N, CA, C and O atoms as CSV, one atom per row, in Angstrom:
chain,resi,resn,atom,element,x,y,z
A,1,MET,N,N,85.584,-110.741,-26.504
A,1,MET,CA,C,84.790,-110.091,-27.529
A,1,MET,C,C,84.932,-110.805,-28.866
A,1,MET,O,O,83.945,-110.989,-29.577
A,2,ASN,N,N,86.146,-111.208,-29.212
A,2,ASN,CA,C,86.347,-111.898,-30.482
A,2,ASN,C,C,85.574,-113.204,-30.538
A,2,ASN,O,O,85.044,-113.563,-31.590
A,3,SER,N,N,85.499,-113.928,-29.413
A,3,SER,CA,C,84.761,-115.197,-29.418
A,3,SER,C,C,83.268,-114.956,-29.601
A,3,SER,O,O,82.586,-115.771,-30.222
A,4,VAL,N,N,82.751,-113.855,-29.072
A,4,VAL,CA,C,81.343,-113.517,-29.263
A,4,VAL,C,C,81.068,-113.237,-30.731
A,4,VAL,O,O,80.089,-113.732,-31.289
A,5,ILE,N,N,81.916,-112.459,-31.346
A,5,ILE,CA,C,81.760,-112.151,-32.770
A,5,ILE,C,C,81.871,-113.422,-33.598
A,5,ILE,O,O,81.090,-113.625,-34.528
A,6,ARG,N,N,82.832,-114.279,-33.270
A,6,ARG,CA,C,82.991,-115.538,-34.005
A,6,ARG,C,C,81.741,-116.405,-33.860
A,6,ARG,O,O,81.272,-116.975,-34.845
A,7,ASN,N,N,81.199,-116.512,-32.654
A,7,ASN,CA,C,80.010,-117.325,-32.431
A,7,ASN,C,C,78.800,-116.753,-33.152
A,7,ASN,O,O,78.007,-117.505,-33.719
A,8,LEU,N,N,78.647,-115.439,-33.138
A,8,LEU,CA,C,77.547,-114.830,-33.873
A,8,LEU,C,C,77.689,-115.052,-35.367
A,8,LEU,O,O,76.700,-115.280,-36.063
A,9,THR,N,N,78.891,-114.988,-35.851
A,9,THR,CA,C,79.143,-115.240,-37.266
A,9,THR,C,C,78.762,-116.669,-37.628
A,9,THR,O,O,78.142,-116.902,-38.666
A,10,LEU,N,N,79.125,-117.620,-36.787
A,10,LEU,CA,C,78.766,-119.018,-37.045
A,10,LEU,C,C,77.261,-119.204,-37.053
A,10,LEU,O,O,76.727,-119.921,-37.899
A,11,VAL,N,N,76.572,-118.563,-36.118
A,11,VAL,CA,C,75.112,-118.679,-36.070
A,11,VAL,C,C,74.505,-118.097,-37.340
A,11,VAL,O,O,73.604,-118.698,-37.924
A,12,CYS,N,N,74.980,-116.949,-37.769
A,12,CYS,CA,C,74.439,-116.308,-38.971
A,12,CYS,C,C,74.712,-117.118,-40.230
A,12,CYS,O,O,73.910,-117.093,-41.163
A,13,VAL,N,N,75.808,-117.820,-40.270
A,13,VAL,CA,C,76.159,-118.620,-41.444
A,13,VAL,C,C,75.462,-119.967,-41.426
A,13,VAL,O,O,74.973,-120.421,-42.460
A,14,LEU,N,N,75.409,-120.607,-40.282
A,14,LEU,CA,C,74.878,-121.965,-40.205
A,14,LEU,C,C,73.377,-122.031,-39.979
A,14,LEU,O,O,72.746,-123.002,-40.397
A,15,ALA,N,N,72.793,-121.053,-39.347
A,15,ALA,CA,C,71.376,-121.101,-39.009
A,15,ALA,C,C,70.468,-121.269,-40.219
A,15,ALA,O,O,69.569,-122.110,-40.171
A,16,PRO,N,N,70.650,-120.519,-41.299
A,16,PRO,CA,C,69.747,-120.706,-42.442
A,16,PRO,C,C,69.766,-122.140,-42.969
A,16,PRO,O,O,68.724,-122.645,-43.387
A,17,ALA,N,N,70.883,-122.789,-42.961
A,17,ALA,CA,C,70.948,-124.169,-43.445
A,17,ALA,C,C,70.183,-125.106,-42.527
A,17,ALA,O,O,69.627,-126.107,-42.980
A,18,MET,N,N,70.152,-124.786,-41.237
A,18,MET,CA,C,69.440,-125.633,-40.292
A,18,MET,C,C,67.942,-125.593,-40.540
A,18,MET,O,O,67.242,-126.571,-40.280
A,19,TRP,N,N,67.447,-124.467,-41.042
A,19,TRP,CA,C,66.021,-124.313,-41.259
A,19,TRP,C,C,65.670,-124.311,-42.740
A,19,TRP,O,O,64.584,-123.868,-43.115
A,20,ALA,N,N,66.548,-124.786,-43.564
A,20,ALA,CA,C,66.296,-124.800,-45.000
A,20,ALA,C,C,65.099,-125.694,-45.315
A,20,ALA,O,O,64.876,-126.714,-44.663
A,21,ALA,N,N,64.349,-125.295,-46.308
A,21,ALA,CA,C,63.191,-126.078,-46.726
A,21,ALA,C,C,63.642,-127.409,-47.311
A,21,ALA,O,O,64.754,-127.534,-47.823
A,22,ASP,N,N,62.776,-128.382,-47.226
A,22,ASP,CA,C,63.066,-129.744,-47.644
A,22,ASP,C,C,62.225,-130.095,-48.877
A,22,ASP,O,O,61.030,-130.366,-48.760
A,23,ALA,N,N,62.850,-130.088,-50.049
A,23,ALA,CA,C,62.138,-130.362,-51.302
A,23,ALA,C,C,61.546,-131.763,-51.314
A,23,ALA,O,O,60.467,-131.964,-51.870
A,24,ALA,N,N,62.227,-132.740,-50.713
A,24,ALA,CA,C,61.700,-134.115,-50.683
A,24,ALA,C,C,60.402,-134.164,-49.878
A,24,ALA,O,O,59.446,-134.826,-50.281
A,25,ALA,N,N,60.365,-133.469,-48.748
A,25,ALA,CA,C,59.135,-133.402,-47.961
A,25,ALA,C,C,58.064,-132.631,-48.732
A,25,ALA,O,O,56.879,-132.954,-48.651
A,26,GLY,N,N,58.487,-131.616,-49.477
A,26,GLY,CA,C,57.555,-130.840,-50.281
A,26,GLY,C,C,56.895,-131.664,-51.368
A,26,GLY,O,O,55.756,-131.391,-51.747
A,27,LYS,N,N,57.592,-132.665,-51.872
A,27,LYS,CA,C,57.028,-133.535,-52.912
A,27,LYS,C,C,55.797,-134.261,-52.386
A,27,LYS,O,O,54.797,-134.385,-53.093
A,28,ALA,N,N,55.867,-134.739,-51.152
A,28,ALA,CA,C,54.732,-135.454,-50.562
A,28,ALA,C,C,53.543,-134.517,-50.347
A,28,ALA,O,O,52.399,-134.890,-50.607
A,29,VAL,N,N,53.813,-133.309,-49.874
A,29,VAL,CA,C,52.740,-132.338,-49.666
A,29,VAL,C,C,52.149,-131.927,-51.011
A,29,VAL,O,O,50.931,-131.809,-51.149
A,30,TYR,N,N,53.010,-131.709,-52.000
A,30,TYR,CA,C,52.555,-131.357,-53.348
A,30,TYR,C,C,51.614,-132.443,-53.883
A,30,TYR,O,O,50.556,-132.137,-54.433
A,31,ALA,N,N,52.002,-133.698,-53.720
A,31,ALA,CA,C,51.177,-134.809,-54.210
A,31,ALA,C,C,49.804,-134.823,-53.537
A,31,ALA,O,O,48.799,-135.143,-54.173
A,32,ALA,N,N,49.767,-134.480,-52.270
A,32,ALA,CA,C,48.514,-134.511,-51.521
A,32,ALA,C,C,47.650,-133.274,-51.728
A,32,ALA,O,O,46.423,-133.371,-51.725
A,33,LYS,N,N,48.276,-132.109,-51.908
A,33,LYS,CA,C,47.523,-130.855,-51.896
A,33,LYS,C,C,47.514,-130.066,-53.201
A,33,LYS,O,O,46.651,-129.209,-53.392
A,34,CYS,N,N,48.455,-130.335,-54.102
A,34,CYS,CA,C,48.646,-129.436,-55.243
A,34,CYS,C,C,48.441,-130.079,-56.611
A,34,CYS,O,O,48.011,-129.414,-57.552
A,35,LYS,N,N,48.746,-131.363,-56.723
A,35,LYS,CA,C,48.821,-131.961,-58.060
A,35,LYS,C,C,47.483,-132.021,-58.781
A,35,LYS,O,O,47.463,-132.085,-60.010
A,36,THR,N,N,46.371,-132.004,-58.067
A,36,THR,CA,C,45.071,-132.035,-58.742
A,36,THR,C,C,44.937,-130.853,-59.696
A,36,THR,O,O,44.459,-131.008,-60.820
A,37,CYS,N,N,45.354,-129.685,-59.253
A,37,CYS,CA,C,45.232,-128.484,-60.083
A,37,CYS,C,C,46.498,-128.150,-60.870
A,37,CYS,O,O,46.427,-127.569,-61.953
A,38,HIS,N,N,47.657,-128.520,-60.321
A,38,HIS,CA,C,48.917,-128.139,-60.964
A,38,HIS,C,C,49.564,-129.282,-61.728
A,38,HIS,O,O,50.603,-129.089,-62.359
A,39,GLY,N,N,48.970,-130.468,-61.683
A,39,GLY,CA,C,49.487,-131.613,-62.415
A,39,GLY,C,C,50.641,-132.287,-61.701
A,39,GLY,O,O,51.406,-131.643,-60.983
A,40,ALA,N,N,50.760,-133.581,-61.902
A,40,ALA,CA,C,51.810,-134.356,-61.241
A,40,ALA,C,C,53.202,-133.865,-61.626
A,40,ALA,O,O,54.132,-133.925,-60.822
A,41,ASP,N,N,53.339,-133.378,-62.859
A,41,ASP,CA,C,54.649,-132.916,-63.328
A,41,ASP,C,C,54.739,-131.394,-63.436
A,41,ASP,O,O,55.675,-130.862,-64.034
A,42,GLY,N,N,53.756,-130.694,-62.851
A,42,GLY,CA,C,53.769,-129.237,-62.896
A,42,GLY,C,C,53.045,-128.645,-64.089
A,42,GLY,O,O,53.030,-127.427,-64.267
A,43,THR,N,N,52.442,-129.500,-64.913
A,43,THR,CA,C,51.666,-129.044,-66.069
A,43,THR,C,C,50.192,-129.137,-65.713
A,43,THR,O,O,49.667,-130.239,-65.552
A,44,PRO,N,N,49.512,-128.000,-65.588
A,44,PRO,CA,C,48.119,-128.043,-65.148
A,44,PRO,C,C,47.209,-128.703,-66.175
A,44,PRO,O,O,47.413,-128.556,-67.380
A,45,PRO,N,N,46.197,-129.433,-65.691
A,45,PRO,CA,C,45.219,-130.021,-66.602
A,45,PRO,C,C,44.341,-128.931,-67.228
A,45,PRO,O,O,44.396,-127.771,-66.820
A,46,ALA,N,N,43.545,-129.308,-68.206
A,46,ALA,CA,C,42.756,-128.359,-68.993
A,46,ALA,C,C,41.888,-127.443,-68.132
A,46,ALA,O,O,41.826,-126.240,-68.384
A,47,PHE,N,N,41.214,-127.997,-67.118
A,47,PHE,CA,C,40.331,-127.144,-66.314
A,47,PHE,C,C,41.129,-126.065,-65.576
A,47,PHE,O,O,40.650,-124.941,-65.424
A,48,ALA,N,N,42.319,-126.391,-65.124
A,48,ALA,CA,C,43.145,-125.413,-64.414
A,48,ALA,C,C,43.724,-124.387,-65.387
A,48,ALA,O,O,43.842,-123.207,-65.057
A,49,LYS,N,N,44.085,-124.846,-66.591
A,49,LYS,CA,C,44.571,-123.902,-67.610
A,49,LYS,C,C,43.482,-122.900,-67.955
A,49,LYS,O,O,43.759,-121.716,-68.145
A,50,ALA,N,N,42.233,-123.376,-68.035
A,50,ALA,CA,C,41.110,-122.498,-68.342
A,50,ALA,C,C,40.923,-121.435,-67.267
A,50,ALA,O,O,40.369,-120.368,-67.534
A,51,MET,N,N,41.379,-121.721,-66.060
A,51,MET,CA,C,41.284,-120.757,-64.954
A,51,MET,C,C,42.526,-119.867,-64.867
A,51,MET,O,O,42.621,-119.007,-63.992
A,52,GLY,N,N,43.478,-120.080,-65.782
A,52,GLY,CA,C,44.661,-119.234,-65.837
A,52,GLY,C,C,45.906,-119.820,-65.205
A,52,GLY,O,O,46.929,-119.140,-65.121
A,53,ALA,N,N,45.844,-121.076,-64.756
A,53,ALA,CA,C,47.034,-121.701,-64.163
A,53,ALA,C,C,48.091,-121.911,-65.237
A,53,ALA,O,O,47.794,-122.354,-66.346
A,54,LYS,N,N,49.321,-121.586,-64.888
A,54,LYS,CA,C,50.441,-121.754,-65.810
A,54,LYS,C,C,51.257,-122.970,-65.396
A,54,LYS,O,O,51.206,-123.384,-64.237
A,55,PRO,N,N,52.007,-123.547,-66.327
A,55,PRO,CA,C,52.931,-124.623,-65.928
A,55,PRO,C,C,53.915,-124.082,-64.887
A,55,PRO,O,O,54.330,-122.926,-64.962
A,56,LEU,N,N,54.278,-124.906,-63.939
A,56,LEU,CA,C,55.196,-124.459,-62.899
A,56,LEU,C,C,56.596,-124.208,-63.443
A,56,LEU,O,O,57.442,-123.652,-62.743
A,57,SER,N,N,56.846,-124.612,-64.679
A,57,SER,CA,C,58.126,-124.325,-65.335
A,57,SER,C,C,58.114,-122.967,-66.046
A,57,SER,O,O,59.131,-122.556,-66.605
A,58,ASP,N,N,56.978,-122.272,-66.027
A,58,ASP,CA,C,56.856,-120.965,-66.675
A,58,ASP,C,C,57.811,-119.966,-66.020
A,58,ASP,O,O,57.979,-119.961,-64.801
A,59,ALA,N,N,58.426,-119.132,-66.836
A,59,ALA,CA,C,59.409,-118.165,-66.337
A,59,ALA,C,C,58.843,-117.239,-65.270
A,59,ALA,O,O,59.571,-116.807,-64.376
A,60,SER,N,N,57.555,-116.928,-65.351
A,60,SER,CA,C,56.948,-116.045,-64.351
A,60,SER,C,C,56.878,-116.710,-62.974
A,60,SER,O,O,56.766,-116.030,-61.954
A,61,ILE,N,N,56.945,-118.021,-62.956
A,61,ILE,CA,C,56.918,-118.755,-61.687
A,61,ILE,C,C,58.329,-119.084,-61.232
A,61,ILE,O,O,58.648,-118.930,-60.053
A,62,THR,N,N,59.175,-119.531,-62.141
A,62,THR,CA,C,60.535,-119.895,-61.749
A,62,THR,C,C,61.342,-118.689,-61.289
A,62,THR,O,O,62.331,-118.843,-60.572
A,63,ALA,N,N,60.932,-117.494,-61.692
A,63,ALA,CA,C,61.648,-116.276,-61.280
A,63,ALA,C,C,61.340,-115.889,-59.828
A,63,ALA,O,O,62.068,-115.095,-59.232
A,64,LYS,N,N,60.289,-116.436,-59.271
A,64,LYS,CA,C,59.902,-116.092,-57.900
A,64,LYS,C,C,60.808,-116.796,-56.896
A,64,LYS,O,O,61.329,-117.881,-57.153
A,65,SER,N,N,60.978,-116.160,-55.767
A,65,SER,CA,C,61.761,-116.765,-54.688
A,65,SER,C,C,60.921,-117.829,-53.983
A,65,SER,O,O,59.698,-117.862,-54.114
A,66,GLU,N,N,61.602,-118.696,-53.235
A,66,GLU,CA,C,60.878,-119.693,-52.437
A,66,GLU,C,C,59.950,-118.999,-51.446
A,66,GLU,O,O,58.836,-119.467,-51.211
A,67,ALA,N,N,60.390,-117.906,-50.872
A,67,ALA,CA,C,59.558,-117.175,-49.908
A,67,ALA,C,C,58.290,-116.644,-50.572
A,67,ALA,O,O,57.207,-116.712,-49.990
A,68,ASP,N,N,58.423,-116.113,-51.792
A,68,ASP,CA,C,57.249,-115.613,-52.510
A,68,ASP,C,C,56.299,-116.746,-52.849
A,68,ASP,O,O,55.084,-116.605,-52.702
A,69,LEU,N,N,56.845,-117.875,-53.305
A,69,LEU,CA,C,55.989,-119.018,-53.626
A,69,LEU,C,C,55.264,-119.523,-52.386
A,69,LEU,O,O,54.069,-119.812,-52.444
A,70,ALA,N,N,55.968,-119.634,-51.272
A,70,ALA,CA,C,55.346,-120.101,-50.030
A,70,ALA,C,C,54.233,-119.149,-49.600
A,70,ALA,O,O,53.174,-119.588,-49.151
A,71,SER,N,N,54.473,-117.858,-49.736
A,71,SER,CA,C,53.454,-116.867,-49.388
A,71,SER,C,C,52.216,-117.026,-50.264
A,71,SER,O,O,51.091,-116.959,-49.770
A,72,GLU,N,N,52.421,-117.236,-51.557
A,72,GLU,CA,C,51.289,-117.409,-52.467
A,72,GLU,C,C,50.522,-118.688,-52.153
A,72,GLU,O,O,49.299,-118.726,-52.287
A,73,ILE,N,N,51.223,-119.723,-51.740
A,73,ILE,CA,C,50.557,-120.965,-51.351
A,73,ILE,C,C,49.650,-120.701,-50.149
A,73,ILE,O,O,48.500,-121.139,-50.121
A,74,LEU,N,N,50.170,-119.991,-49.171
A,74,LEU,CA,C,49.426,-119.757,-47.927
A,74,LEU,C,C,48.326,-118.704,-48.060
A,74,LEU,O,O,47.304,-118.787,-47.379
A,75,LYS,N,N,48.528,-117.718,-48.932
A,75,LYS,CA,C,47.577,-116.614,-49.051
A,75,LYS,C,C,46.682,-116.720,-50.279
A,75,LYS,O,O,45.630,-116.084,-50.346
A,76,GLY,N,N,47.106,-117.532,-51.257
A,76,GLY,CA,C,46.387,-117.610,-52.514
A,76,GLY,C,C,46.891,-116.540,-53.470
A,76,GLY,O,O,47.494,-115.550,-53.055
A,77,VAL,N,N,46.641,-116.750,-54.734
A,77,VAL,CA,C,47.032,-115.790,-55.758
A,77,VAL,C,C,46.116,-116.000,-56.969
A,77,VAL,O,O,45.845,-117.136,-57.358
A,78,GLY,N,N,45.647,-114.909,-57.555
A,78,GLY,CA,C,44.722,-115.041,-58.680
A,78,GLY,C,C,43.493,-115.825,-58.247
A,78,GLY,O,O,42.868,-115.503,-57.236
A,79,LYS,N,N,43.151,-116.843,-59.005
A,79,LYS,CA,C,41.983,-117.665,-58.668
A,79,LYS,C,C,42.318,-118.797,-57.694
A,79,LYS,O,O,41.431,-119.518,-57.238
A,80,MET,N,N,43.602,-118.942,-57.383
A,80,MET,CA,C,44.000,-119.986,-56.434
A,80,MET,C,C,43.676,-119.540,-55.016
A,80,MET,O,O,44.098,-118.472,-54.575
A,81,LYS,N,N,42.931,-120.363,-54.320
A,81,LYS,CA,C,42.578,-120.089,-52.931
A,81,LYS,C,C,43.767,-120.407,-52.028
A,81,LYS,O,O,44.646,-121.180,-52.408
A,82,PRO,N,N,43.798,-119.817,-50.842
A,82,PRO,CA,C,44.854,-120.170,-49.886
A,82,PRO,C,C,44.801,-121.662,-49.555
A,82,PRO,O,O,43.724,-122.255,-49.482
A,83,VAL,N,N,45.957,-122.248,-49.359
A,83,VAL,CA,C,46.034,-123.664,-48.990
A,83,VAL,C,C,46.293,-123.714,-47.485
A,83,VAL,O,O,47.248,-123.119,-46.986
A,84,ALA,N,N,45.427,-124.433,-46.773
A,84,ALA,CA,C,45.517,-124.510,-45.315
A,84,ALA,C,C,46.523,-125.585,-44.911
A,84,ALA,O,O,46.160,-126.719,-44.599
A,85,ILE,N,N,47.794,-125.197,-44.927
A,85,ILE,CA,C,48.869,-126.090,-44.498
A,85,ILE,C,C,49.821,-125.287,-43.614
A,85,ILE,O,O,49.838,-124.058,-43.682
A,86,PRO,N,N,50.609,-125.968,-42.790
A,86,PRO,CA,C,51.586,-125.238,-41.973
A,86,PRO,C,C,52.604,-124.499,-42.844
A,86,PRO,O,O,52.880,-124.899,-43.975
A,87,GLU,N,N,53.154,-123.418,-42.295
A,87,GLU,CA,C,54.143,-122.628,-43.024
A,87,GLU,C,C,55.331,-123.476,-43.466
A,87,GLU,O,O,55.863,-123.276,-44.558
A,88,ALA,N,N,55.746,-124.416,-42.632
A,88,ALA,CA,C,56.882,-125.277,-42.987
A,88,ALA,C,C,56.551,-126.124,-44.210
A,88,ALA,O,O,57.408,-126.331,-45.070
A,89,ASP,N,N,55.320,-126.614,-44.297
A,89,ASP,CA,C,54.920,-127.393,-45.470
A,89,ASP,C,C,54.899,-126.526,-46.724
A,89,ASP,O,O,55.301,-126.968,-47.800
A,90,ALA,N,N,54.427,-125.285,-46.578
A,90,ALA,CA,C,54.419,-124.368,-47.730
A,90,ALA,C,C,55.842,-124.095,-48.192
A,90,ALA,O,O,56.103,-124.040,-49.393
A,91,ALA,N,N,56.765,-123.924,-47.251
A,91,ALA,CA,C,58.172,-123.703,-47.609
A,91,ALA,C,C,58.744,-124.928,-48.309
A,91,ALA,O,O,59.519,-124.797,-49.257
A,92,ASN,N,N,58.367,-126.118,-47.849
A,92,ASN,CA,C,58.851,-127.345,-48.479
A,92,ASN,C,C,58.298,-127.494,-49.893
A,92,ASN,O,O,59.025,-127.895,-50.803
A,93,VAL,N,N,57.024,-127.175,-50.084
A,93,VAL,CA,C,56.435,-127.235,-51.431
A,93,VAL,C,C,57.131,-126.224,-52.339
A,93,VAL,O,O,57.431,-126.529,-53.493
A,94,ALA,N,N,57.386,-125.027,-51.825
A,94,ALA,CA,C,58.066,-124.004,-52.620
A,94,ALA,C,C,59.461,-124.497,-53.031
A,94,ALA,O,O,59.888,-124.275,-54.164
A,95,ALA,N,N,60.162,-125.158,-52.121
A,95,ALA,CA,C,61.484,-125.708,-52.458
A,95,ALA,C,C,61.354,-126.776,-53.522
A,95,ALA,O,O,62.188,-126.855,-54.424
A,96,TYR,N,N,60.323,-127.598,-53.434
A,96,TYR,CA,C,60.085,-128.645,-54.430
A,96,TYR,C,C,59.797,-128.028,-55.802
A,96,TYR,O,O,60.308,-128.498,-56.818
A,97,VAL,N,N,58.985,-126.983,-55.823
A,97,VAL,CA,C,58.668,-126.307,-57.083
A,97,VAL,C,C,59.934,-125.681,-57.679
A,97,VAL,O,O,60.181,-125.794,-58.880
A,98,LYS,N,N,60.735,-125.018,-56.830
A,98,LYS,CA,C,61.972,-124.401,-57.323
A,98,LYS,C,C,62.968,-125.439,-57.821
A,98,LYS,O,O,63.769,-125.157,-58.712
A,99,ALA,N,N,62.921,-126.646,-57.247
A,99,ALA,CA,C,63.820,-127.711,-57.671
A,99,ALA,C,C,63.385,-128.320,-58.997
A,99,ALA,O,O,64.142,-129.056,-59.629
A,100,GLY,N,N,62.166,-128.009,-59.413
A,100,GLY,CA,C,61.642,-128.540,-60.670
A,100,GLY,C,C,60.767,-129.746,-60.413
A,100,GLY,O,O,61.268,-130.859,-60.255
A,101,VAL,N,N,59.472,-129.535,-60.372
A,101,VAL,CA,C,58.503,-130.597,-60.102
A,101,VAL,C,C,58.727,-131.758,-61.059
A,101,VAL,O,O,58.808,-131.571,-62.273
A,102,LYS,N,N,58.825,-132.950,-60.500
A,102,LYS,CA,C,59.037,-134.146,-61.329
A,102,LYS,C,C,58.099,-135.250,-60.897
A,102,LYS,O,O,58.120,-136.338,-61.470
């Protein structure tokens, strides 16, 4: 019984790290799918600002979890339409945004 509990504990501790989002991979997806509207450095260009886009460094965005950001990428938010990418790519972009778009 103790070995079962130990193994379950290891799975619960190590599993999230195995599936952690990859900010480096998110950078490539961001460059291909996001930078036109959100800017290469996370500062939206004038047309996107006019539509209400905020800099990705804005406190209202940095306060969100990676899961919330990934959900907004996939479902859309405000005037932003959903982005048709795999969930893993959305998670990677969210990790890249949380790491600070550069």
